[in-house]
C-alpha positions as CSV (number, residue, x, y, z in Angstrom):
1,M,0.0,0.0,0.0
2,D,1.3,3.5,-0.9
3,R,-1.1,5.6,1.1
4,H,1.8,7.4,2.9
5,K,4.4,7.2,0.2
6,G,6.7,10.3,0.2
7,K,5.8,11.2,3.7
8,K,8.4,11.7,6.4
9,V,7.4,11.1,10.0
10,V,9.2,11.5,13.4
11,I,7.6,9.6,16.3
12,I,8.8,10.6,19.8
13,G,8.4,7.6,22.1
14,G,8.0,5.3,19.1
15,T,9.8,2.3,20.5
16,S,6.8,0.8,22.3
17,G,3.0,0.9,22.6
18,M,1.0,3.1,20.3
19,G,4.1,4.8,18.9
20,L,5.5,1.6,17.7
21,A,2.2,0.5,16.3
22,T,1.9,3.8,14.4
23,A,5.4,3.4,13.1
24,K,4.5,0.0,11.7
25,M,1.4,1.3,10.1
26,L,3.2,4.2,8.4
27,L,6.1,2.0,7.2
28,D,3.5,-0.4,5.7
29,G,2.0,2.6,4.0
30,G,5.3,3.7,2.4
31,A,6.4,6.5,4.7
32,R,9.9,7.1,5.9
33,V,9.9,6.8,9.7
34,V,12.2,7.9,12.5
35,V,11.4,6.7,16.0
36,T,13.0,7.9,19.2
37,G,13.2,6.3,22.6
38,R,15.3,6.3,25.8
39,S,16.1,2.8,26.8
40,K,18.8,0.7,25.0
41,E,16.6,-2.4,25.1
42,G,13.6,-0.6,23.6
43,L,15.8,0.9,20.8
44,E,17.2,-2.5,20.0
45,S,13.9,-4.4,20.0
46,S,12.1,-1.7,18.0
47,Q,14.8,-1.7,15.4
48,K,14.5,-5.5,15.0
49,E,10.7,-5.3,14.9
50,L,10.6,-2.4,12.4
51,G,13.5,-3.6,10.2
52,N,16.0,-1.6,8.2
53,D,13.4,0.7,6.7
54,A,13.0,2.6,10.0
55,I,15.6,4.9,11.7
56,V,15.7,4.4,15.4
57,V,17.4,7.2,17.5
58,S,18.2,7.5,21.1
59,S,16.8,10.7,22.6
60,D,15.2,12.0,25.8
61,A,12.4,14.5,25.5
62,R,12.6,15.3,29.2
63,S,15.7,17.4,28.4
64,L,13.4,19.9,26.6
65,T,12.0,21.2,29.8
66,R,13.6,22.6,32.9
67,R,12.4,23.2,36.4
68,S,12.2,26.7,37.8
69,S,13.4,27.4,41.4
70,E,9.7,26.9,42.5
71,G,9.7,23.4,41.1
72,R,7.4,24.2,38.2
73,V,8.3,22.9,34.8
74,R,9.3,25.7,32.4
75,H,9.5,25.3,28.7
76,P,12.3,27.0,26.9
77,R,11.5,29.8,24.5
78,P,11.4,28.8,20.9
79,A,14.5,29.8,18.8
80,V,12.3,31.4,16.2
81,R,9.6,33.9,17.1
82,Q,6.4,34.0,15.1
83,R,5.2,37.4,13.9
84,R,1.6,38.2,13.1
85,V,1.0,39.4,9.6
86,A,-1.5,42.2,9.4
């Protein structure tokens, strides 16, 4: 099936559960897929399960947030600011 042919997809947390199932579906549909995960075991097993058509990358999305001195999670400001067009 070529429903997703030519599409490029990144799935954060794609080494297990719904993320892994989504990666399989997209690969079967012809998409190029990159999945990310934290554990070495999860990365290895998902690479075996998805095959050589998928790219499996180690990453930790928790590093995208930081805690303020009050203990609240603060999100970093984006590098690019959006401007409103009148």
